[in-house]
N, C-alpha and C positions, 0 to 999 in steps of 0.2 A: 833321757837317748836321743842323741843326734838324729835327726830325719833326712834322709837324702833326697835331692834334686833332680832327680832324670826327666829329661825335658825330652819331648815327644814331636820330632821333626816331618810328621806326618802333613801337617798345611804346609810346608817348605817348599814339600814334592808336590803337592794339587797343583801348588799356584806355577810351578815350575810347567808340569806338564800340561797345563792352559792355551799357555804360548810355544809348548816344545824345545828346543835345547836345552840350555844349562842354567839359564837364570830364572830366579835363584840359585845358587849353586848348594845344592845339599849337606853336601862335603863340607864345605866350609863354611855353613851355619854350625853345625856340628861340633867342629875343630873350635869355633868363636863361643859356641856356648862352653865349653869344657874351659878355655880361656878365662870366662869369663867369672866361672867360678861353677859351676852344672858337675854335679858329681856323676852323673851316667847319662847315654842317650836311648833315647827309647825309641823302637818304630813298630809299626802291625801294617806287614804286607799282608795285601788282599790277593783273591783271585782273579782279577780284573785289570790291575797291578793299576788302579786309577790316582793313586799318587806313591807310595813307596814301591819300586820295583824290585825284585831280585836283585839285578844288578849293584843297583842302593845296598841293598844290603852286605851283597858281597865287598861293597868297596868302604862301606863304613868301618866292616869286621878290621879294615889295613889303618887305618887312623884312632879310632877309638881307642882313649887311653884312660878312662875312667872306667865305669861299670855299662858295657852294653846288653839292653834288654830288647828281646824278640816277643813281640805278641802274637797270637792269630788262632786261629782251629785248627788242632791238631790233625789236619788230612795228610794221607801219606807224603805229598807234593812238600807240604811244610814241615814236616818233620824231617823229611830228609837234607833239606833245607838246613837247618836248625843242627842237624850233628854235622854236617861241612862245616857250618861256620863256627860253632861250639863258643857262644856267646855266654856272658856271665850269669845270665838269667834268662831264661821261655816264661812269660806269661800264658797261661791256655784259657782262651774266650771261649763262651758258646755260640758263636755268631754264624747265622748261614753264609753263604758266599755273595749273597745280593745286598748281604745288610749294610745301610747306611755307615749304621755308629754302635757302637757297644752298649747296649742298654738291659741288660742280667746277665746276670750270676748262671752258674753250674747248679744244674738238679745233683751232686755228689751223692743221692741215695742212688740214683737211676742211671748214673752212667759211672759208679763208683769201680766196675771190676775195666772199664776203657780206659779211665783217670787212671789206676794203679798201672796197667801196662805199658801206657806211652811216659808216664812220670819216671819207669824206672828204667827204661830204657834212655831218658833224656839224664837222668841223677849218672849213671852206669860212665856216661860219656863226661862228668865232671860240671854239669850243667845243675842250677839252682831254678827249681819248680816253683810258680806261683799260680794259683787259680784263683782266677774273677769269680768273684763270688757276694752274695748279698747276704747281709747283717742278721742270719737266722742258726738259730743254734742247734739245730739239726742237721743242719745244710754244714757247720763248721765242722760237724762232729764227724760227717760223710767225708768231710777235706781229709780229717787227722787217718782216716782209714785208709786214703789213697795214697796217704805216705809223701805226699806234696812237703817242700820246705814252708813254703809261705803261703798264704791270700791275701789278694788282692779286693779290696772293699770296692764295690763299683757304688758309687757315693753322686750320682745322677739325683736322688732322690734328696739325698739333705743338700743340695747345692740348689734345688727350685725348691727347697722349703726354706733355706736360710733366711730368705728376707720377712717372711710372713712369723715364726718363732724358732729362731734358732734353738732354745734350750729344746723343743720337742724335735727337732728336725735331727741334733746330733746323738739325743739319744742312744737309738738302737745302735749306733755307731760305737759308743762308748761302751755299751753293755757288752757287744758282740766281742771288743780289741779285750776286755777283762775276759770274756771266756775264752779268747785265743792262747793268755797267759796260760791258764789251764790246763789247756791241750798243748800248748807249749807250740803255737804255728806262729811262724814269723809273720807281721800286717804291715802291707803296703796301700796304698790308696789312690783311686784314680777317675776321672770323670768330673771335668764340668767343676772342678778345684779351680779357685780364683785368687788373686791379692783382696780379693773383698771375703773371702767365706775362709780361707785358708788355717790362717794364724789360732780362728777361733779351734778349727776342728782338730789342729795339730795339740792344742791348751788340753782337749779333751780326751787325748788320746799319747798318753804320755810311751807307749811302746808303739807308737806307729815308727816304723822304719826309713819309708820310701814312699814317697808321690812320685808318679808319672806327669806330666802335665805337657798340654799342648796347645789345642785350640785357647786358650783365655792367656796364654804366655804368649803366642805368636800375636793377636790380637794386641794385647799391650804393646809389643815391640812395634807396631806402628805408629801409636801414638807418642812412646816416649824413647824407644831406640833398644836395641839387645841387650849392650853391656850394664846398660841402668837398669832394666827389667829382671836380667835375671840377677842382680845385687838384690832387687825389691823381693823376688820370692823367697831368696834366703833370709833375707833378714823376718820374712813372714814367719819362718819356719825355725830361727832364732839361732841359725847357723853362721851367721854373720854380724 
């Protein structure tokens, strides 16, 4: 299976917002990512608009020609925006409004009914849905009951432990990916994946459909250049 690379452009928006104006240009950055080979663009607008704004979401919808993925907590405002924009995919995360970054997945057992209702509304409008989740069998079985299309593994623990013992770091994710095959759940992944740990993760999860990468990729761009970095990530995924 070819694993797709979706570039998260939040950090570009954060840099822009630190000075005001439109430098760097988030829209142009996204267009260039696609031109250099990215398979999709991801945004995670937050209520305080500290990086991606609602205006960015609507503007990107007009220019993204690959897959557009909007991440966020399914508040009423967020869902209204997603239904209006109709991205390829909506990734639902259990973040609090003031959370710095996503750091855990859904409790799909506790929130099953809530998630099922949201997912059905999104799917009814032709939007693929992915649930941010930890690699735990009971939570994956809970995800199946919500009727989600895919799950996205929260890979922060893998990235943290990779340099200590990569075999142990990936073990729970590889096993959970096998469970996803049994449950017929599509598998995405994201958070702290980088040029250092991406290839091994992809090799251990042969059914990995998509990765969403932003922070590490933008950091690499500062040293190596955007076109080169997108190509380097594609090579780590074995698709270039």
